[in-house]
N, CA, C and O atoms as CSV, one atom per row, in Angstrom:
chain,resi,resn,atom,element,x,y,z
A,1,MET,N,N,97.343,-211.829,109.822
A,1,MET,CA,C,96.896,-212.926,109.332
A,1,MET,C,C,95.436,-213.356,109.402
A,1,MET,O,O,95.155,-213.661,110.562
A,2,ARG,N,N,94.597,-213.463,108.717
A,2,ARG,CA,C,92.876,-213.718,109.431
A,2,ARG,C,C,92.869,-215.066,109.914
A,2,ARG,O,O,93.551,-215.954,109.402
A,3,LYS,N,N,92.256,-215.198,110.702
A,3,LYS,CA,C,91.930,-216.885,110.956
A,3,LYS,C,C,90.228,-216.883,111.035
A,3,LYS,O,O,89.463,-215.945,111.258
A,4,LYS,N,N,90.014,-217.991,110.825
A,4,LYS,CA,C,88.702,-218.328,110.740
A,4,LYS,C,C,87.919,-218.819,111.816
A,4,LYS,O,O,88.187,-219.925,112.284
A,5,LEU,N,N,86.843,-218.035,112.340
A,5,LEU,CA,C,85.960,-218.465,113.561
A,5,LEU,C,C,85.323,-219.700,113.452
A,5,LEU,O,O,84.632,-220.021,112.485
A,6,ARG,N,N,85.542,-220.396,114.423
A,6,ARG,CA,C,84.925,-221.800,114.552
A,6,ARG,C,C,84.593,-222.067,115.865
A,6,ARG,O,O,85.196,-221.560,116.811
A,7,ASN,N,N,83.314,-223.130,116.020
A,7,ASN,CA,C,83.079,-223.133,117.596
A,7,ASN,C,C,82.665,-221.977,118.186
A,7,ASN,O,O,83.454,-221.906,119.129
A,8,LEU,N,N,81.984,-221.060,118.260
A,8,LEU,CA,C,81.875,-219.898,118.645
A,8,LEU,C,C,81.299,-220.015,119.780
A,8,LEU,O,O,80.361,-220.813,119.798
A,9,HIS,N,N,81.615,-219.334,121.005
A,9,HIS,CA,C,81.404,-219.038,122.045
A,9,HIS,C,C,81.644,-217.950,122.634
A,9,HIS,O,O,82.753,-217.437,122.779
A,10,LEU,N,N,80.461,-217.485,123.057
A,10,LEU,CA,C,80.172,-215.819,123.629
A,10,LEU,C,C,81.336,-215.386,124.673
A,10,LEU,O,O,81.861,-214.274,124.620
A,11,GLU,N,N,81.691,-216.393,125.644
A,11,GLU,CA,C,83.063,-215.710,126.598
A,11,GLU,C,C,83.248,-217.279,127.101
A,11,GLU,O,O,82.523,-218.274,127.101
A,12,ALA,N,N,84.696,-216.955,127.560
A,12,ALA,CA,C,85.161,-218.513,128.179
A,12,ALA,C,C,86.558,-217.346,128.974
A,12,ALA,O,O,86.818,-216.187,128.653
A,13,HIS,N,N,86.974,-217.889,129.654
A,13,HIS,CA,C,88.214,-217.331,130.794
A,13,HIS,C,C,88.995,-218.511,131.289
A,13,HIS,O,O,88.347,-219.477,131.693
A,14,THR,N,N,90.198,-218.553,131.309
A,14,THR,CA,C,91.079,-219.575,131.844
A,14,THR,C,C,92.133,-218.466,132.531
A,14,THR,O,O,92.103,-217.237,132.603
A,15,ARG,N,N,93.044,-219.445,132.985
A,15,ARG,CA,C,94.178,-218.801,133.678
A,15,ARG,C,C,95.146,-218.192,132.434
A,15,ARG,O,O,95.728,-217.131,132.659
A,16,GLU,N,N,95.291,-218.726,131.373
A,16,GLU,CA,C,95.991,-218.298,130.252
A,16,GLU,C,C,95.268,-216.953,129.391
A,16,GLU,O,O,95.760,-215.871,129.069
A,17,SER,N,N,94.161,-217.412,129.218
A,17,SER,CA,C,93.359,-216.296,128.280
A,17,SER,C,C,91.992,-215.633,128.499
A,17,SER,O,O,91.325,-215.916,129.494
A,18,SER,N,N,91.625,-214.870,127.699
A,18,SER,CA,C,90.268,-214.626,127.884
A,18,SER,C,C,89.759,-214.509,126.692
A,18,SER,O,O,90.205,-213.659,125.922
A,19,TRP,N,N,88.836,-215.263,126.371
A,19,TRP,CA,C,88.202,-215.227,124.839
A,19,TRP,C,C,86.523,-214.692,125.087
A,19,TRP,O,O,85.780,-215.141,125.959
A,20,ARG,N,N,86.187,-213.683,124.133
A,20,ARG,CA,C,85.131,-213.201,123.948
A,20,ARG,C,C,84.873,-212.993,122.713
A,20,ARG,O,O,85.754,-213.049,121.855
A,21,THR,N,N,83.416,-212.679,122.409
A,21,THR,CA,C,83.516,-212.188,120.698
A,21,THR,C,C,82.412,-211.198,120.817
A,21,THR,O,O,81.653,-210.972,121.760
A,22,PHE,N,N,82.516,-210.589,119.476
A,22,PHE,CA,C,82.144,-209.054,119.463
A,22,PHE,C,C,81.894,-209.019,118.232
A,22,PHE,O,O,82.608,-209.577,117.399
A,23,ARG,N,N,80.555,-208.176,117.877
A,23,ARG,CA,C,79.893,-207.544,116.768
A,23,ARG,C,C,80.649,-206.509,116.328
A,23,ARG,O,O,80.884,-205.726,117.248
A,24,VAL,N,N,81.240,-206.113,115.039
A,24,VAL,CA,C,82.102,-205.415,114.777
A,24,VAL,C,C,81.593,-205.322,113.116
A,24,VAL,O,O,81.837,-206.092,112.188
A,25,GLY,N,N,80.666,-203.860,113.158
A,25,GLY,CA,C,80.139,-203.946,111.822
A,25,GLY,C,C,79.099,-204.919,111.322
A,25,GLY,O,O,78.073,-205.138,111.966
A,26,ASP,N,N,79.411,-205.584,110.005
A,26,ASP,CA,C,78.792,-206.598,109.737
A,26,ASP,C,C,79.591,-207.999,110.026
A,26,ASP,O,O,79.376,-208.973,109.304
A,27,LEU,N,N,80.423,-208.052,110.994
A,27,LEU,CA,C,81.324,-209.599,111.226
A,27,LEU,C,C,81.146,-209.572,112.420
A,27,LEU,O,O,80.860,-208.599,113.119
A,28,THR,N,N,81.377,-211.104,112.841
A,28,THR,CA,C,81.375,-211.502,114.288
A,28,THR,C,C,82.863,-211.813,114.656
A,28,THR,O,O,83.559,-212.434,113.853
A,29,ALA,N,N,83.265,-211.473,115.627
A,29,ALA,CA,C,85.031,-211.276,115.999
A,29,ALA,C,C,84.902,-212.115,117.384
A,29,ALA,O,O,84.294,-211.826,118.415
A,30,GLY,N,N,85.594,-213.123,117.090
A,30,GLY,CA,C,85.946,-213.516,118.459
A,30,GLY,C,C,87.611,-213.292,118.651
A,30,GLY,O,O,88.511,-213.383,117.817
A,31,VAL,N,N,87.650,-212.979,120.017
A,31,VAL,CA,C,89.059,-212.325,120.531
A,31,VAL,C,C,89.509,-213.301,121.583
A,31,VAL,O,O,88.767,-213.681,122.488
A,32,ARG,N,N,90.648,-213.659,121.440
A,32,ARG,CA,C,91.525,-214.242,122.661
A,32,ARG,C,C,92.650,-213.617,122.818
A,32,ARG,O,O,93.639,-213.690,122.090
A,33,LEU,N,N,92.443,-212.705,124.221
A,33,LEU,CA,C,93.433,-211.769,124.902
A,33,LEU,C,C,93.970,-212.859,125.686
A,33,LEU,O,O,93.334,-213.744,126.258
A,34,ARG,N,N,95.532,-212.641,125.629
A,34,ARG,CA,C,96.452,-213.304,126.655
A,34,ARG,C,C,97.071,-212.272,127.255
A,34,ARG,O,O,96.562,-211.174,127.033
A,35,TYR,N,N,98.273,-212.307,128.139
A,35,TYR,CA,C,98.984,-211.299,128.852
A,35,TYR,C,C,100.800,-212.439,128.312
A,35,TYR,O,O,101.103,-213.632,128.274
A,36,GLU,N,N,101.351,-211.379,128.075
A,36,GLU,CA,C,102.576,-211.948,127.416
A,36,GLU,C,C,103.762,-210.636,127.609
A,36,GLU,O,O,103.560,-209.617,126.949
A,37,ASP,N,N,105.048,-210.703,128.569
A,37,ASP,CA,C,105.881,-209.599,128.557
A,37,ASP,C,C,105.480,-208.503,129.041
A,37,ASP,O,O,106.266,-207.596,128.768
A,38,ARG,N,N,104.477,-208.132,129.729
A,38,ARG,CA,C,103.772,-206.884,130.141
A,38,ARG,C,C,102.891,-206.343,129.142
A,38,ARG,O,O,102.446,-205.195,129.107
A,39,SER,N,N,102.671,-207.335,128.287
A,39,SER,CA,C,101.751,-206.555,127.135
A,39,SER,C,C,100.579,-207.674,126.875
A,39,SER,O,O,100.744,-208.880,127.061
A,40,VAL,N,N,99.268,-207.013,126.373
A,40,VAL,CA,C,98.345,-207.622,126.125
A,40,VAL,C,C,98.168,-208.149,124.514
A,40,VAL,O,O,98.045,-207.301,123.630
A,41,ILE,N,N,98.165,-209.224,124.273
A,41,ILE,CA,C,98.002,-209.842,122.932
A,41,ILE,C,C,96.666,-210.042,122.660
A,41,ILE,O,O,95.815,-210.236,123.528
A,42,ALA,N,N,96.446,-209.996,121.366
A,42,ALA,CA,C,94.811,-210.155,121.091
A,42,ALA,C,C,94.963,-211.044,119.486
A,42,ALA,O,O,95.365,-210.624,118.401
A,43,ASP,N,N,94.508,-212.277,119.851
A,43,ASP,CA,C,94.399,-213.337,118.487
A,43,ASP,C,C,92.668,-212.764,118.185
A,43,ASP,O,O,91.767,-212.484,118.975
A,44,ILE,N,N,92.735,-212.756,116.653
A,44,ILE,CA,C,91.550,-212.155,116.243
A,44,ILE,C,C,91.061,-213.209,115.585
A,44,ILE,O,O,91.787,-213.894,114.865
A,45,TYR,N,N,89.904,-213.431,115.740
A,45,TYR,CA,C,89.105,-214.620,114.610
A,45,TYR,C,C,87.775,-214.000,114.007
A,45,TYR,O,O,86.907,-213.462,114.695
A,46,THR,N,N,87.733,-214.140,112.693
A,46,THR,CA,C,86.257,-213.656,112.285
A,46,THR,C,C,85.723,-214.407,111.231
A,46,THR,O,O,86.389,-215.250,110.630
A,47,ASP,N,N,84.372,-214.102,110.937
A,47,ASP,CA,C,83.541,-215.091,110.014
A,47,ASP,C,C,83.639,-214.099,108.754
A,47,ASP,O,O,82.704,-214.324,107.985
A,48,GLY,N,N,84.423,-213.145,108.337
A,48,GLY,CA,C,84.283,-212.394,107.313
A,48,GLY,C,C,85.768,-211.424,106.838
A,48,GLY,O,O,86.719,-211.534,107.612
A,49,ASP,N,N,85.885,-210.843,106.055
A,49,ASP,CA,C,86.671,-209.989,105.394
A,49,ASP,C,C,86.973,-209.126,106.415
A,49,ASP,O,O,86.183,-208.222,106.689
A,50,TYR,N,N,88.426,-209.328,107.272
A,50,TYR,CA,C,88.658,-208.035,108.112
A,50,TYR,C,C,89.434,-206.909,107.484
A,50,TYR,O,O,90.436,-207.091,106.793
A,51,LYS,N,N,88.871,-205.644,107.786
A,51,LYS,CA,C,89.235,-204.351,107.127
A,51,LYS,C,C,89.886,-203.858,108.121
A,51,LYS,O,O,89.717,-204.469,109.176
A,52,PRO,N,N,90.764,-202.713,108.164
A,52,PRO,CA,C,91.415,-201.783,108.550
A,52,PRO,C,C,90.146,-201.115,109.730
A,52,PRO,O,O,90.330,-200.876,110.924
A,53,ALA,N,N,88.789,-200.920,108.883
A,53,ALA,CA,C,87.932,-200.300,109.654
A,53,ALA,C,C,87.217,-201.033,111.035
A,53,ALA,O,O,86.728,-200.649,112.098
A,54,HIS,N,N,87.460,-202.276,110.367
A,54,HIS,CA,C,86.803,-203.201,111.355
A,54,HIS,C,C,88.063,-203.332,112.538
A,54,HIS,O,O,87.746,-203.655,113.683
A,55,ARG,N,N,89.221,-203.114,112.259
A,55,ARG,CA,C,90.409,-203.289,113.409
A,55,ARG,C,C,90.360,-202.004,113.971
A,55,ARG,O,O,90.721,-202.092,115.145
A,56,GLU,N,N,89.992,-200.504,113.575
A,56,GLU,CA,C,89.922,-199.413,114.646
A,56,GLU,C,C,89.072,-200.010,115.207
A,56,GLU,O,O,89.573,-200.572,116.180
A,57,GLN,N,N,87.497,-200.299,115.082
A,57,GLN,CA,C,86.377,-200.613,115.709
A,57,GLN,C,C,86.716,-201.332,117.015
A,57,GLN,O,O,86.513,-200.881,118.143
A,58,LEU,N,N,87.387,-202.791,116.635
A,58,LEU,CA,C,87.333,-203.450,117.354
A,58,LEU,C,C,88.547,-203.153,118.539
A,58,LEU,O,O,88.657,-203.873,119.532
A,59,LYS,N,N,89.372,-202.062,118.291
A,59,LYS,CA,C,90.602,-201.745,118.842
A,59,LYS,C,C,89.785,-200.915,120.166
A,59,LYS,O,O,90.028,-200.931,121.373
A,60,ALA,N,N,88.970,-200.366,119.557
A,60,ALA,CA,C,87.995,-199.198,120.656
A,60,ALA,C,C,87.295,-199.805,121.380
A,60,ALA,O,O,87.323,-199.423,122.550
A,61,ARG,N,N,86.299,-201.083,121.020
A,61,ARG,CA,C,85.501,-201.871,121.741
A,61,ARG,C,C,86.754,-202.560,122.885
A,61,ARG,O,O,86.775,-202.211,124.066
A,62,LEU,N,N,87.472,-203.288,122.466
A,62,LEU,CA,C,88.860,-203.674,123.286
A,62,LEU,C,C,88.792,-202.859,124.442
A,62,LEU,O,O,88.193,-203.088,125.493
A,63,SER,N,N,89.475,-201.882,124.124
A,63,SER,CA,C,90.098,-200.478,124.881
A,63,SER,C,C,88.933,-200.240,126.544
A,63,SER,O,O,89.044,-200.241,127.770
A,64,ALA,N,N,87.875,-200.064,125.454
A,64,ALA,CA,C,86.561,-199.688,126.256
A,64,ALA,C,C,86.597,-200.669,127.421
A,64,ALA,O,O,86.818,-200.390,128.600
A,65,SER,N,N,86.318,-201.978,126.844
A,65,SER,CA,C,85.792,-203.111,127.490
A,65,SER,C,C,86.758,-203.550,128.837
A,65,SER,O,O,86.310,-203.931,129.918
A,66,TYR,N,N,88.167,-203.399,128.488
A,66,TYR,CA,C,88.756,-203.986,129.300
A,66,TYR,C,C,89.532,-202.655,130.040
A,66,TYR,O,O,90.270,-203.081,130.928
A,67,GLY,N,N,89.565,-201.595,129.963
A,67,GLY,CA,C,89.801,-200.537,130.475
A,67,GLY,C,C,91.727,-200.111,130.182
A,67,GLY,O,O,92.585,-199.571,130.880
A,68,LEU,N,N,91.706,-200.681,128.842
A,68,LEU,CA,C,93.327,-200.746,128.450
A,68,LEU,C,C,94.059,-199.058,128.439
A,68,LEU,O,O,95.255,-198.890,128.680
A,69,ASP,N,N,93.194,-198.018,128.150
A,69,ASP,CA,C,93.619,-196.813,128.219
A,69,ASP,C,C,93.357,-196.013,129.679
A,69,ASP,O,O,93.529,-194.801,129.812
A,70,GLU,N,N,92.990,-196.753,130.553
A,70,GLU,CA,C,92.508,-196.166,131.960
A,70,GLU,C,C,93.891,-195.766,132.455
A,70,GLU,O,O,94.790,-196.563,132.190
A,71,ASP,N,N,94.178,-194.784,133.058
A,71,ASP,CA,C,95.526,-194.632,133.812
A,71,ASP,C,C,95.084,-195.245,135.520
A,71,ASP,O,O,94.208,-194.735,136.218
A,72,THR,N,N,95.842,-196.293,135.865
A,72,THR,CA,C,95.848,-196.969,137.080
A,72,THR,C,C,96.332,-196.628,137.953
A,72,THR,O,O,96.185,-197.179,139.044
A,73,ALA,N,N,97.381,-195.168,137.668
A,73,ALA,CA,C,98.639,-195.214,138.706
A,73,ALA,C,C,98.191,-194.795,140.145
A,73,ALA,O,O,98.888,-195.249,141.053
A,74,ALA,N,N,97.198,-194.046,140.474
A,74,ALA,CA,C,96.123,-193.414,141.350
A,74,ALA,C,C,96.103,-194.690,142.449
A,74,ALA,O,O,96.566,-194.813,143.583
A,75,PHE,N,N,95.375,-195.537,141.599
A,75,PHE,CA,C,94.966,-196.942,142.456
A,75,PHE,C,C,96.213,-197.882,143.130
A,75,PHE,O,O,96.358,-198.367,144.251
A,76,ASN,N,N,97.130,-197.902,141.766
A,76,ASN,CA,C,98.346,-198.945,142.253
A,76,ASN,C,C,98.935,-197.958,143.378
A,76,ASN,O,O,99.013,-198.444,144.506
A,77,SER,N,N,99.316,-196.766,143.222
A,77,SER,CA,C,99.610,-196.054,144.679
A,77,SER,C,C,99.325,-196.516,145.491
A,77,SER,O,O,100.106,-197.178,146.175
A,78,LEU,N,N,97.769,-196.321,145.828
A,78,LEU,CA,C,96.956,-196.452,147.093
A,78,LEU,C,C,97.205,-198.065,147.534
A,78,LEU,O,O,97.332,-198.441,148.699
A,79,ALA,N,N,97.245,-198.890,146.399
A,79,ALA,CA,C,97.011,-200.343,146.775
A,79,ALA,C,C,98.469,-200.891,147.396
A,79,ALA,O,O,98.624,-201.814,148.196
A,80,GLU,N,N,99.476,-200.048,146.791
A,80,GLU,CA,C,100.790,-200.478,147.407
A,80,GLU,C,C,101.495,-200.476,148.535
A,80,GLU,O,O,102.584,-200.980,148.811
A,81,GLN,N,N,100.298,-199.478,149.508
A,81,GLN,CA,C,100.212,-198.772,150.762
A,81,GLN,C,C,99.942,-200.111,151.787
A,81,GLN,O,O,100.458,-200.218,152.899
A,82,VAL,N,N,99.156,-200.962,151.258
A,82,VAL,CA,C,98.340,-201.966,151.836
A,82,VAL,C,C,99.081,-203.540,151.622
A,82,VAL,O,O,99.037,-204.308,150.661
A,83,GLN,N,N,99.602,-203.622,152.628
A,83,GLN,CA,C,100.338,-204.894,152.812
A,83,GLN,C,C,99.969,-206.117,151.867
A,83,GLN,O,O,100.594,-206.556,150.903
A,84,ALA,N,N,98.553,-206.613,152.527
A,84,ALA,CA,C,97.865,-207.767,151.587
A,84,ALA,C,C,97.713,-207.310,150.313
A,84,ALA,O,O,97.124,-208.180,149.671
A,85,MET,N,N,98.000,-206.219,149.542
A,85,MET,CA,C,97.742,-205.928,148.146
A,85,MET,C,C,99.119,-205.858,147.493
A,85,MET,O,O,99.142,-205.952,146.266
A,86,ARG,N,N,100.256,-205.707,148.140
A,86,ARG,CA,C,101.488,-205.604,147.288
A,86,ARG,C,C,101.988,-206.718,146.299
A,86,ARG,O,O,102.532,-206.583,145.203
A,87,GLU,N,N,101.505,-208.356,147.291
A,87,GLU,CA,C,102.015,-209.232,146.161
A,87,GLU,C,C,101.163,-209.489,145.071
A,87,GLU,O,O,101.676,-209.878,144.022
A,88,PRO,N,N,99.537,-209.283,145.174
A,88,PRO,CA,C,98.844,-209.685,144.190
A,88,PRO,C,C,99.374,-208.486,143.054
A,88,PRO,O,O,99.743,-208.817,141.927
A,89,LEU,N,N,99.358,-207.160,143.482
A,89,LEU,CA,C,99.455,-206.248,142.581
A,89,LEU,C,C,100.483,-206.437,141.778
A,89,LEU,O,O,100.372,-206.194,140.576
A,90,ALA,N,N,101.801,-206.963,142.394
A,90,ALA,CA,C,102.819,-207.036,141.570
A,90,ALA,C,C,103.023,-208.118,140.693
A,90,ALA,O,O,103.814,-208.168,139.751
A,91,ALA,N,N,102.046,-209.186,141.183
A,91,ALA,CA,C,101.932,-210.339,140.439
A,91,ALA,C,C,100.519,-210.054,138.780
A,91,ALA,O,O,100.419,-210.723,137.751
A,92,LEU,N,N,99.995,-209.259,139.076
A,92,LEU,CA,C,98.971,-208.810,138.004
A,92,LEU,C,C,99.158,-207.467,137.523
A,92,LEU,O,O,98.369,-206.866,136.793
A,93,ALA,N,N,99.917,-207.165,137.838
A,93,ALA,CA,C,100.368,-205.699,137.520
A,93,ALA,C,C,100.089,-205.455,136.060
A,93,ALA,O,O,100.576,-206.330,135.344
A,94,GLY,N,N,99.390,-204.433,135.379
A,94,GLY,CA,C,99.017,-204.253,133.989
A,94,GLY,C,C,97.641,-205.005,133.134
A,94,GLY,O,O,97.128,-204.777,132.039
A,95,MET,N,N,97.334,-206.061,134.300
A,95,MET,CA,C,95.986,-206.651,133.907
A,95,MET,C,C,94.935,-205.672,134.206
A,95,MET,O,O,94.918,-204.833,135.107
A,96,ARG,N,N,93.764,-206.004,132.990
A,96,ARG,CA,C,92.898,-205.369,133.393
A,96,ARG,C,C,91.392,-206.553,133.404
A,96,ARG,O,O,91.402,-207.628,132.803
A,97,GLN,N,N,90.257,-206.055,134.183
A,97,GLN,CA,C,89.527,-206.781,134.114
A,97,GLN,C,C,88.207,-206.105,133.410
A,97,GLN,O,O,87.886,-204.917,133.433
A,98,SER,N,N,87.489,-207.278,132.734
A,98,SER,CA,C,86.410,-207.030,131.512
A,98,SER,C,C,85.562,-206.374,132.872
A,98,SER,O,O,85.715,-206.449,134.091
A,99,CYS,N,N,84.444,-205.594,131.824
A,99,CYS,CA,C,83.357,-204.956,132.320
A,99,CYS,C,C,82.303,-205.328,131.900
A,99,CYS,O,O,82.313,-205.562,130.691
A,100,PRO,N,N,81.255,-205.504,132.473
A,100,PRO,CA,C,79.828,-205.968,131.959
A,100,PRO,C,C,79.032,-204.765,131.263
A,100,PRO,O,O,78.122,-205.108,130.509
A,101,GLU,N,N,79.214,-203.703,131.391
A,101,GLU,CA,C,78.630,-202.563,130.759
A,101,GLU,C,C,78.817,-202.566,129.335
A,101,GLU,O,O,78.091,-201.815,128.683
A,102,ASP,N,N,79.958,-203.527,128.526
A,102,ASP,CA,C,80.248,-203.398,127.178
A,102,ASP,C,C,79.137,-204.442,126.574
A,102,ASP,O,O,78.998,-204.645,125.368
A,103,HIS,N,N,78.438,-205.013,127.513
A,103,HIS,CA,C,77.449,-205.981,127.060
A,103,HIS,C,C,75.966,-205.337,126.686
A,103,HIS,O,O,75.209,-205.673,125.775
A,104,LEU,N,N,75.811,-204.374,127.616
A,104,LEU,CA,C,74.781,-203.342,127.398
A,104,LEU,C,C,74.773,-202.460,126.067
A,104,LEU,O,O,73.755,-202.067,125.497
A,105,ARG,N,N,76.257,-202.190,125.626
A,105,ARG,CA,C,76.484,-201.156,124.531
A,105,ARG,C,C,75.946,-201.876,123.116
A,105,ARG,O,O,76.099,-203.074,122.881
A,106,SER,N,N,75.456,-201.168,122.448
A,106,SER,CA,C,74.947,-201.148,120.713
A,106,SER,C,C,76.299,-201.483,120.078
A,106,SER,O,O,77.299,-200.780,120.223
A,107,PRO,N,N,76.259,-202.419,119.485
A,107,PRO,CA,C,77.333,-202.811,118.473
A,107,PRO,C,C,77.345,-201.969,117.153
A,107,PRO,O,O,78.174,-202.209,116.275
């Protein structure tokens, strides 16, 4: 279901979700990411007709921006060996951090 984009903000992050905007082809897309049951859920809002090609472009951008396809097993293995990292790692398992390099990438 397509949701209409309103009250555009470039980026906003809360404890519950992360909101970012992206240019996808000829569209502006607002994406609210949230973490639920060890899965990343994306609510997508656009200012136009959202087509399958836009979905694939946005999927690639989100995967690159948030490192969703990166294998973090080596990091997790090392971090689990550090006492101070065990609790945060368990609480945040599966979460990813946005990287600033995507802001420098052409749409």
